[in-house]
C-alpha positions as CSV (number, residue, x, y, z in Angstrom):
1,M,0.0,0.0,0.0
2,D,1.4,3.4,-0.9
3,Y,1.2,6.2,1.8
4,I,1.4,9.8,1.2
5,L,3.8,11.3,3.7
6,N,5.5,14.7,4.0
7,E,8.3,15.6,1.8
8,H,11.7,15.0,3.4
9,N,14.5,17.5,2.8
10,K,17.4,15.6,4.5
11,E,19.8,13.0,3.5
12,E,20.6,11.3,6.7
13,F,23.6,9.0,7.4
14,P,21.4,6.0,8.4
15,P,23.8,4.6,11.2
16,A,24.0,8.0,12.9
17,H,20.4,8.8,12.5
18,T,19.4,5.4,14.0
19,A,21.9,6.1,16.9
20,E,20.0,9.3,17.4
21,H,16.8,7.3,18.2
22,L,18.7,5.0,20.5
23,L,20.4,7.9,22.4
24,N,17.0,9.7,22.8
25,Q,15.5,6.7,24.4
26,T,18.7,6.0,26.5
27,M,18.5,9.6,27.9
28,I,14.8,9.2,28.7
29,R,15.5,6.0,30.6
30,L,18.6,7.2,32.4
31,F,17.5,10.7,33.3
32,G,13.7,10.9,32.9
33,C,14.0,13.7,30.4
34,E,12.2,14.3,27.1
35,R,13.7,13.6,23.7
36,S,16.4,16.0,22.5
37,H,15.5,19.6,22.1
38,N,18.3,20.2,19.6
39,A,20.0,17.7,17.4
40,H,22.6,18.0,14.6
41,I,23.4,14.5,13.2
42,E,26.1,14.1,10.6
43,R,28.4,11.5,9.3
44,K,31.6,12.8,10.9
45,K,30.2,13.9,14.2
46,S,26.9,14.7,15.8
47,K,25.5,16.6,18.8
48,M,22.3,16.4,20.7
49,S,21.0,18.5,23.7
50,F,18.8,17.4,26.5
51,Y,17.1,19.4,29.3
52,L,18.1,17.7,32.6
53,D,17.6,18.3,36.3
54,H,21.3,17.9,37.0
55,K,24.8,17.8,35.3
56,P,25.6,14.2,34.7
57,S,28.6,12.8,36.5
58,R,31.5,11.2,34.7
59,Q,30.1,7.8,35.7
60,E,26.7,8.7,34.1
61,E,28.5,9.8,31.0
62,K,30.3,6.5,30.8
63,E,27.0,4.6,31.4
64,I,25.5,6.5,28.4
65,E,28.2,5.3,26.1
66,R,28.2,1.8,27.6
67,R,24.5,1.4,27.2
68,M,24.6,2.7,23.6
69,N,27.1,0.2,22.5
70,E,25.3,-2.6,24.3
71,L,22.1,-1.8,22.4
72,I,24.0,-1.6,19.1
73,E,25.5,-5.1,19.9
74,E,22.1,-6.5,20.7
75,D,21.3,-6.3,17.0
76,L,17.7,-4.9,17.5
77,S,15.6,-4.8,14.4
78,V,14.5,-1.5,13.0
79,T,11.1,-1.7,11.6
80,F,8.4,0.7,10.3
81,E,4.6,0.9,10.6
82,F,2.1,3.3,9.3
83,V,-0.7,4.7,11.5
84,T,-3.0,7.6,11.5
85,R,-2.7,10.4,14.1
86,D,-5.6,8.9,16.0
87,E,-3.8,5.5,16.2
88,L,-0.5,6.7,17.8
89,P,0.5,4.3,20.5
90,E,0.5,5.3,24.1
91,G,3.6,7.4,24.9
92,V,4.1,8.4,21.3
93,S,3.5,12.2,21.0
94,A,2.5,14.1,17.8
95,D,3.7,17.3,19.5
96,R,6.9,17.6,17.4
97,L,5.3,16.8,14.0
98,P,5.2,19.6,11.6
99,V,2.0,21.7,11.4
100,D,1.3,20.3,7.9
101,A,2.2,16.7,8.7
102,S,0.2,14.2,6.8
103,E,-2.6,12.2,8.5
104,T,-0.6,9.0,8.0
105,I,2.4,8.8,10.3
106,R,5.4,6.5,9.9
107,L,6.5,5.0,13.1
108,V,10.1,3.7,13.5
109,R,10.5,0.9,16.0
110,I,13.9,-0.2,17.3
111,G,13.2,-3.6,18.8
112,D,11.1,-3.0,22.0
113,Y,13.4,-0.2,23.0
114,D,12.1,2.9,21.1
115,V,9.3,4.0,18.9
116,C,8.8,7.4,17.4
117,P,7.4,9.2,14.3
118,C,10.1,9.6,11.7
119,I,10.4,9.7,7.9
120,G,14.2,9.5,7.7
121,K,16.6,6.8,6.7
122,H,17.7,4.0,9.1
123,V,19.7,0.9,9.2
124,R,18.0,-2.4,9.3
125,S,19.3,-3.5,12.6
126,T,21.4,-1.8,15.3
127,S,24.4,-4.0,14.7
128,Q,24.8,-2.1,11.4
129,I,25.4,1.1,13.4
130,G,29.0,0.5,14.3
131,R,30.5,1.7,17.6
132,F,29.2,4.8,19.4
133,E,31.9,7.0,20.7
134,M,31.2,9.9,22.9
135,L,33.5,12.9,22.0
136,G,32.6,15.1,24.8
137,T,29.8,16.8,26.7
138,N,28.8,20.4,27.7
139,W,26.6,21.4,30.6
140,D,24.7,24.8,30.5
141,E,23.8,25.5,34.1
142,H,21.5,28.4,33.2
143,E,19.6,26.5,30.6
144,R,19.9,23.2,32.4
145,S,21.0,21.7,29.0
146,F,23.3,18.8,28.5
147,R,24.9,18.5,25.1
148,V,26.4,15.1,23.9
149,R,28.8,15.1,21.1
150,F,29.5,11.8,19.5
151,K,30.5,10.0,16.3
152,I,29.8,6.6,14.9
153,V,32.8,4.5,14.0
């Protein structure tokens, strides 16, 4: 069945884009935060920012990297399904969809770990991502924003 979706104006690097989904869910699970409020995902290096209630410790930063690589090694399948806005699963928000988003929404599922609306390109399973390397972090105390810089090797 052919679905009419919004035009997509990006050419993602699928391994890094799929890692973006994993990092969003990892941060939600570790820190109880929302998905990233600012993301710039590229082939050479990427960065994502999250609003948190505290500056993560070095141990917490290492745990982010450890969990990301563990998920990648688990070889979770990446699948797609199409639903209408009214059929969005519990916990999946339409808040970040463009105002002119189509009635049909493509959901991207990564195993039982993450699901979110997305029309970008992804790998078929997490083992195709490679290795997640955290390049560094920044904490903005005023904004309570934690930025993670990473690359996929």
